N, C-alpha and C positions, 0 to 999 in steps of 0.2 A: 477643542484641542487645549493643550496646555499652554501656559504662558512661556515656558521653555522652548516648546517646539514652534511656537508662533515667532518667537525672537532668536531662532537659530541663526540666521544670516548675519544678525548683529553680533551674536556671541563669537562667531567666526571672525568677523571684522575686529572685534576687540582683540581676540587671540592673535591674529596675525600682526595687528598694529603693535602690540605689547612686545611680540617676539622680534619683528623688524627694529623697534626701538631699542630693545637690549641688546641686540647684536650690534647695532651702531655705537652704543655707549660702552660695552663691554669689551669688545675686541680691538685689538691693535693692528690688525693685518688690514691693509686697505681694500683689498679685493672683498674681504668679509664685509666690510662697512658699505661697500657698494651693493653686496648681496641684501644687506639689512636694510638699506634703503629701497631696494627694488622689492622686498617683501611688504614694507610699509606702504609703498605706493599701490601695490596690489590690493591691500586692505582698503584703501581709500576708493579705488575703482570699485570694488565689491559694494562698499557703502552706498556710492551714488547709484548703482544700478539698483540695489535693494530699495532705495527711496523711491525710485521712479516706477516701481512695480505696483499695481494695485491689484489686491485679490478678487478675482472674478472679472478683472478688467480684459477688455480686448485691445486689438490695435485700433488706432484712432481713425477709423474708417467710418463714416455715417451709414450705420444700418438701423432699420427701425427695430426697436425692442432691446436695444443695448444700451443700457443706462451708465455703464462705467467704462472708461477709457484708460489705459495706461499710457503715461506720459513717455513720448519716445526721446525727449530733449536729452535727459541723462545717459542714455545709451549712445547717442550721437556724439556727445560731448567726450565721453569716456573713450570713444574711438580715436579721437583726436589726441587726448591725454596718453593713450598707449602709444601712438606713434612718438609722441614728444619724449615719453619716458624711455623708449628703446634708444633714441638718438642721445638723450642725456646719457644713459648707461653706458653706451658706446663710447661716447667722449670721456667719460670718467675712467673708463678701462684703459683708454689710450693714454690718458694722462699718467696712470699708474704704471704703465709700460715705461713711460718716458722717465718718472721717477725712480723705478727699478734700475733703469740704465744709469741715471746721474748718481744715485747714491748707494747703489748695490744691494738695497733691500726695500721691502714694502711694509716694514714693520713701523708704525708710527713712532714709537718710543726710539728706535735706532736712528730714524730720521731727524727726530728732535735734537738728540744727542750730537750728531753729525752736524748740525746747523752751528755757526759761530754766533756768539751772543752779540747783540748790537751795542 
């Protein structure tokens, strides 16, 4: 196979990571920023799962004649990270709702303009 198809997962990771990073940097809407962070987080999940996969590897169950095993630890850690990510996203969205109630907007520039200078 060609190098591009062998590294397809990593190209997807880079694309998702840069997309999420761009959304966080370029957008002023707080909900869009949270969506960008979630996309970025998803790319990190995919990276760790891709690293843990061994081509031709099987589940780590001792069977005679199987020389390569895939490491299950990245997948297990990602399950925990997904739960933490969902909790963090829900807390961020709840905070955005409160910010929207307090300031009447969820646009970052308008919130900064409404803040009194120290």
